[in-house]
C-alpha positions, 0 to 999 in steps of 0.5 A: 176181093182186092181192086186192080185198083190204079194200074186198071184206070192206066189201061187203054179202053181197048185192054179194058174192053179185053180184060172184062170180056176175059173176066165174064169168060172166067166168071161163066166157066166157074158157074159151070164148074160149081153145078159139075159136081165132080167137076167141082169134086175134082177142083177141090181134091186138086186144091187140097193136093196143091196146098199140101204141097205148098205147104210144105214149101214153107216149111 
């Protein structure tokens, strides 16, 4: 996983706190999706559709 690197280290403490809370909410939501078979299936279907569309753009 890529690190935010220097940019994150120069953020104000308040912004770092907000980012950590936002990241935690994202991780919690991802776990909920992984545990819900129908949501996971729908997400993977959408992923395949988007990948196909992007591959078409690449040429």
